[in-house]
KOLDOLO-34698 format. One record per residue (C-alpha): x, y, z; chain; residue number from 1; residue in three letters. Coordinates in steps of 0.05 Angstrom, whole numbers, plus 32768, in hexadecimal, padded with zeros to 4 digits. Layout:
c1: X&c2: Y&c3: Z&unit: A&pos: NUM&code: ALA
...
//
This chain:
c1: 8000&c2: 8000&c3: 8000&unit: A&pos: 1&code: MET
c1: 801E&c2: 8042&c3: 7FEB&unit: A&pos: 2&code: ARG
c1: 800C&c2: 8087&c3: 8007&unit: A&pos: 3&code: ILE
c1: 7FF8&c2: 80B7&c3: 7FD0&unit: A&pos: 4&code: MET
c1: 8002&c2: 80FA&c3: 7FF2&unit: A&pos: 5&code: GLY
c1: 7FFD&c2: 8125&c3: 8030&unit: A&pos: 6&code: THR
c1: 7FB1&c2: 811F&c3: 8031&unit: A&pos: 7&code: SER
c1: 7FBA&c2: 80D9&c3: 8050&unit: A&pos: 8&code: PHE
c1: 7FE1&c2: 80F6&c3: 808B&unit: A&pos: 9&code: PHE
c1: 7FAE&c2: 812E&c3: 8094&unit: A&pos: 10&code: LEU
c1: 7F76&c2: 80FC&c3: 8093&unit: A&pos: 11&code: GLY
c1: 7F98&c2: 80CF&c3: 80C6&unit: A&pos: 12&code: ILE
c1: 7FA4&c2: 810C&c3: 80F3&unit: A&pos: 13&code: MET
c1: 7F5A&c2: 8120&c3: 80EC&unit: A&pos: 14&code: ALA
c1: 7F44&c2: 80D9&c3: 80FC&unit: A&pos: 15&code: THR
c1: 7F70&c2: 80D6&c3: 813A&unit: A&pos: 16&code: ILE
c1: 7F59&c2: 811B&c3: 8151&unit: A&pos: 17&code: ILE
c1: 7F10&c2: 8106&c3: 8146&unit: A&pos: 18&code: LEU
c1: 7F1B&c2: 80C7&c3: 816F&unit: A&pos: 19&code: GLY
c1: 7F3C&c2: 80ED&c3: 81A7&unit: A&pos: 20&code: ILE
c1: 7F04&c2: 8120&c3: 81A7&unit: A&pos: 21&code: THR
c1: 7ECE&c2: 80EB&c3: 81AC&unit: A&pos: 22&code: LEU
c1: 7EF4&c2: 80C7&c3: 81E3&unit: A&pos: 23&code: LEU
c1: 7EFE&c2: 8107&c3: 820A&unit: A&pos: 24&code: SER
c1: 7EB4&c2: 8119&c3: 8204&unit: A&pos: 25&code: ILE
c1: 7EA2&c2: 80D5&c3: 821F&unit: A&pos: 26&code: ALA
c1: 7ED3&c2: 80DA&c3: 8259&unit: A&pos: 27&code: ILE
c1: 7EBC&c2: 8121&c3: 826A&unit: A&pos: 28&code: TYR
c1: 7E73&c2: 810B&c3: 826B&unit: A&pos: 29&code: ASP
c1: 7E84&c2: 80D0&c3: 8298&unit: A&pos: 30&code: ILE
c1: 7EAD&c2: 80FA&c3: 82C8&unit: A&pos: 31&code: VAL
c1: 7E79&c2: 8131&c3: 82CD&unit: A&pos: 32&code: CYS
c1: 7E3F&c2: 8100&c3: 82D4&unit: A&pos: 33&code: HIS
c1: 7E1B&c2: 811B&c3: 8297&unit: A&pos: 34&code: ARG
c1: 7E04&c2: 80D7&c3: 827E&unit: A&pos: 35&code: ILE
c1: 7DBB&c2: 80CD&c3: 828D&unit: A&pos: 36&code: ARG
c1: 7DA8&c2: 8097&c3: 825B&unit: A&pos: 37&code: HIS
c1: 7DDE&c2: 8062&c3: 8252&unit: A&pos: 38&code: VAL
c1: 7DBD&c2: 8043&c3: 8214&unit: A&pos: 39&code: ILE
c1: 7DB9&c2: 8086&c3: 81F1&unit: A&pos: 40&code: LYS
c1: 7E02&c2: 8093&c3: 8202&unit: A&pos: 41&code: TYR
c1: 7E18&c2: 804F&c3: 81E9&unit: A&pos: 42&code: LEU
c1: 7DF4&c2: 805F&c3: 81A8&unit: A&pos: 43&code: PHE
c1: 7E1D&c2: 809F&c3: 81A4&unit: A&pos: 44&code: PHE
c1: 7E5D&c2: 8078&c3: 81B0&unit: A&pos: 45&code: ILE
c1: 7E4A&c2: 8047&c3: 8179&unit: A&pos: 46&code: LEU
c1: 7E3E&c2: 8081&c3: 8149&unit: A&pos: 47&code: MET
c1: 7E82&c2: 809D&c3: 815C&unit: A&pos: 48&code: GLY
c1: 7EA4&c2: 805A&c3: 814E&unit: A&pos: 49&code: ILE
c1: 7E83&c2: 8057&c3: 810A&unit: A&pos: 50&code: LEU
c1: 7E98&c2: 809F&c3: 80FD&unit: A&pos: 51&code: LEU
c1: 7EE1&c2: 808E&c3: 810C&unit: A&pos: 52&code: ILE
c1: 7EDD&c2: 804F&c3: 80E0&unit: A&pos: 53&code: ILE
c1: 7EC1&c2: 8075&c3: 80A5&unit: A&pos: 54&code: PHE
c1: 7EF4&c2: 80AC&c3: 80AE&unit: A&pos: 55&code: SER
c1: 7F2C&c2: 8079&c3: 80AE&unit: A&pos: 56&code: LEU
c1: 7F10&c2: 8056&c3: 8070&unit: A&pos: 57&code: LEU
c1: 7F0A&c2: 8099&c3: 804C&unit: A&pos: 58&code: PHE
c1: 7F51&c2: 80AB&c3: 805D&unit: A&pos: 59&code: THR
c1: 7F6E&c2: 8067&c3: 8049&unit: A&pos: 60&code: VAL
c1: 7F47&c2: 805F&c3: 8008&unit: A&pos: 61&code: THR
c1: 7F51&c2: 80A8&c3: 7FF3&unit: A&pos: 62&code: GLY
c1: 7F99&c2: 80B1&c3: 8008&unit: A&pos: 63&code: GLY
c1: 7FB9&c2: 806F&c3: 7FF3&unit: A&pos: 64&code: THR
c1: 7FB7&c2: 803D&c3: 7FBA&unit: A&pos: 65&code: ASN
c1: 7F91&c2: 800B&c3: 7FE5&unit: A&pos: 66&code: LEU
c1: 7F5A&c2: 8000&c3: 7FB1&unit: A&pos: 67&code: LEU
c1: 7F8F&c2: 7FEC&c3: 7F7E&unit: A&pos: 68&code: LEU
c1: 7FAE&c2: 7FBC&c3: 7FAF&unit: A&pos: 69&code: VAL
c1: 7F6A&c2: 7F9D&c3: 7FBE&unit: A&pos: 70&code: LEU
c1: 7F5C&c2: 7F97&c3: 7F74&unit: A&pos: 71&code: ARG
c1: 7F9A&c2: 7F6A&c3: 7F6E&unit: A&pos: 72&code: GLU
c1: 7F7D&c2: 7F39&c3: 7FA0&unit: A&pos: 73&code: ILE
c1: 7F38&c2: 7F38&c3: 7F7D&unit: A&pos: 74&code: ASP
c1: 7F14&c2: 7F6A&c3: 7FAA&unit: A&pos: 75&code: ILE
c1: 7EFA&c2: 7F9D&c3: 7F7A&unit: A&pos: 76&code: ASP
c1: 7EDC&c2: 7FE1&c3: 7F8E&unit: A&pos: 77&code: TYR
c1: 7ED6&c2: 8021&c3: 7F66&unit: A&pos: 78&code: ASP
c1: 7F01&c2: 805C&c3: 7F78&unit: A&pos: 79&code: LYS
c1: 7EC2&c2: 8083&c3: 7F88&unit: A&pos: 80&code: GLU
c1: 7EBB&c2: 805A&c3: 7FC8&unit: A&pos: 81&code: ILE
c1: 7EE8&c2: 808E&c3: 7FEA&unit: A&pos: 82&code: ALA
c1: 7EB4&c2: 80C3&c3: 7FD9&unit: A&pos: 83&code: PHE
c1: 7E7D&c2: 8098&c3: 7FF9&unit: A&pos: 84&code: ALA
c1: 7EA8&c2: 8091&c3: 8037&unit: A&pos: 85&code: PHE
c1: 7EB1&c2: 80DD&c3: 8039&unit: A&pos: 86&code: ALA
c1: 7E66&c2: 80E7&c3: 8035&unit: A&pos: 87&code: ILE
c1: 7E59&c2: 80B5&c3: 806D&unit: A&pos: 88&code: PHE
c1: 7E90&c2: 80D6&c3: 8097&unit: A&pos: 89&code: THR
c1: 7E72&c2: 811B&c3: 8091&unit: A&pos: 90&code: CYS
c1: 7E2B&c2: 8102&c3: 809C&unit: A&pos: 91&code: TRP
c1: 7E40&c2: 80D9&c3: 80D9&unit: A&pos: 92&code: SER
c1: 7E62&c2: 8116&c3: 80F7&unit: A&pos: 93&code: LEU
c1: 7E24&c2: 8140&c3: 80EC&unit: A&pos: 94&code: PHE
c1: 7DF7&c2: 810C&c3: 810B&unit: A&pos: 95&code: ILE
c1: 7E25&c2: 8100&c3: 8146&unit: A&pos: 96&code: ALA
c1: 7E28&c2: 814A&c3: 8157&unit: A&pos: 97&code: VAL
c1: 7DDD&c2: 8152&c3: 814F&unit: A&pos: 98&code: ARG
c1: 7DD0&c2: 8114&c3: 817A&unit: A&pos: 99&code: TYR
c1: 7DFF&c2: 812D&c3: 81B0&unit: A&pos: 100&code: TYR
c1: 7DDF&c2: 8171&c3: 81B1&unit: A&pos: 101&code: GLY
c1: 7D95&c2: 8160&c3: 81AB&unit: A&pos: 102&code: TYR
c1: 7D90&c2: 811B&c3: 81CB&unit: A&pos: 103&code: VAL
c1: 7DC7&c2: 8115&c3: 81FF&unit: A&pos: 104&code: LEU
c1: 7DCA&c2: 815D&c3: 8217&unit: A&pos: 105&code: LEU
c1: 7D88&c2: 817F&c3: 8204&unit: A&pos: 106&code: PRO
c1: 7D87&c2: 81AC&c3: 8241&unit: A&pos: 107&code: GLU
c1: 7DBC&c2: 81D9&c3: 8222&unit: A&pos: 108&code: TYR
c1: 7D90&c2: 81E9&c3: 81E7&unit: A&pos: 109&code: SER
c1: 7D6B&c2: 822C&c3: 81E2&unit: A&pos: 110&code: ASN
c1: 7D2E&c2: 820B&c3: 81C4&unit: A&pos: 111&code: LEU
c1: 7CED&c2: 8202&c3: 81E9&unit: A&pos: 112&code: ASN
c1: 7CDE&c2: 81BE&c3: 8208&unit: A&pos: 113&code: LYS
c1: 7CAB&c2: 81A7&c3: 81D4&unit: A&pos: 114&code: GLU
c1: 7CD7&c2: 81B8&c3: 8198&unit: A&pos: 115&code: LEU
c1: 7D13&c2: 8199&c3: 81BB&unit: A&pos: 116&code: ARG
c1: 7CED&c2: 8158&c3: 81C4&unit: A&pos: 117&code: PHE
c1: 7CD8&c2: 8156&c3: 817A&unit: A&pos: 118&code: LYS
c1: 7D20&c2: 8163&c3: 8163&unit: A&pos: 119&code: ILE
c1: 7D3A&c2: 8130&c3: 8193&unit: A&pos: 120&code: SER
c1: 7D0A&c2: 80FB&c3: 817A&unit: A&pos: 121&code: ARG
c1: 7D1B&c2: 810A&c3: 8131&unit: A&pos: 122&code: LYS
c1: 7D65&c2: 8108&c3: 8140&unit: A&pos: 123&code: THR
c1: 7D5F&c2: 80C4&c3: 8161&unit: A&pos: 124&code: ILE
c1: 7D3A&c2: 80AA&c3: 8124&unit: A&pos: 125&code: TYR
c1: 7D6D&c2: 80C9&c3: 80F4&unit: A&pos: 126&code: LEU
c1: 7DA7&c2: 80AD&c3: 811D&unit: A&pos: 127&code: SER
c1: 7D89&c2: 8067&c3: 811D&unit: A&pos: 128&code: PHE
c1: 7D7E&c2: 8069&c3: 80D1&unit: A&pos: 129&code: CYS
c1: 7DC5&c2: 8083&c3: 80C7&unit: A&pos: 130&code: THR
c1: 7DE1&c2: 804C&c3: 80F3&unit: A&pos: 131&code: LEU
c1: 7DBC&c2: 8017&c3: 80C9&unit: A&pos: 132&code: ILE
c1: 7DD5&c2: 8036&c3: 8087&unit: A&pos: 133&code: ALA
c1: 7E1D&c2: 803A&c3: 80A1&unit: A&pos: 134&code: GLU
c1: 7E1A&c2: 7FF2&c3: 80B8&unit: A&pos: 135&code: SER
c1: 7E02&c2: 7FDB&c3: 8073&unit: A&pos: 136&code: ILE
c1: 7E39&c2: 8002&c3: 8050&unit: A&pos: 137&code: VAL
c1: 7E6D&c2: 7FE8&c3: 8081&unit: A&pos: 138&code: LEU
c1: 7E54&c2: 7FA1&c3: 8074&unit: A&pos: 139&code: TRP
c1: 7E5A&c2: 7FAD&c3: 8029&unit: A&pos: 140&code: TRP
c1: 7EA0&c2: 7FC9&c3: 8030&unit: A&pos: 141&code: CYS
c1: 7EB7&c2: 7F96&c3: 8064&unit: A&pos: 142&code: TRP
c1: 7EF3&c2: 7F7D&c3: 803A&unit: A&pos: 143&code: PRO
c1: 7F10&c2: 7FC3&c3: 8039&unit: A&pos: 144&code: ILE
c1: 7F09&c2: 7FCC&c3: 8084&unit: A&pos: 145&code: LEU
c1: 7F25&c2: 7F86&c3: 8091&unit: A&pos: 146&code: ALA
c1: 7F62&c2: 7F95&c3: 8065&unit: A&pos: 147&code: TYR
c1: 7F6E&c2: 7FD8&c3: 8088&unit: A&pos: 148&code: VAL
c1: 7F69&c2: 7FB8&c3: 80CD&unit: A&pos: 149&code: ILE
c1: 7F98&c2: 7F81&c3: 80B6&unit: A&pos: 150&code: ASP
c1: 7FCB&c2: 7FB5&c3: 809F&unit: A&pos: 151&code: ILE
c1: 7FC5&c2: 7FDC&c3: 80E0&unit: A&pos: 152&code: ILE
c1: 7FCE&c2: 7F9E&c3: 810B&unit: A&pos: 153&code: LEU
c1: 800A&c2: 7F87&c3: 80E1&unit: A&pos: 154&code: LEU
c1: 802B&c2: 7FCC&c3: 80EB&unit: A&pos: 155&code: ARG
c1: 801E&c2: 7FCA&c3: 8137&unit: A&pos: 156&code: ILE
c1: 8036&c2: 7F83&c3: 8143&unit: A&pos: 157&code: TYR
c1: 8075&c2: 7F87&c3: 8119&unit: A&pos: 158&code: ARG
//
């Protein structure tokens, strides 16, 4: 696998910073006892994990020649798959921020209670649909993710 330019390193830095940010948000909420609904918070953590996975896949498929390497071992994806990963990364970030603001911490909103409840309910529905769509795309692109995880584990354990 060959790195094609500096965009790969910027993408890896952004993915690491995103992971650290989500981890620090979770630690801060645990320390300050701001978690009221554990299931809703676990849903947020799952959305964060999927966000990091899609960010990593976008970085690796867009910044390296991974798709050409996979084509040599009979795993064929179009080069536009990196664009799909970018769309899912941006959409996941939007949904995670909206979910955190309107579902987990609605008391910090300036909206009235009735409107806050409607937005919260719609955000939960939108988050659930997004989670299902991301899971389907991840299942479809499982060979790419498995190959990336294999490369990461080989680099760590060498």
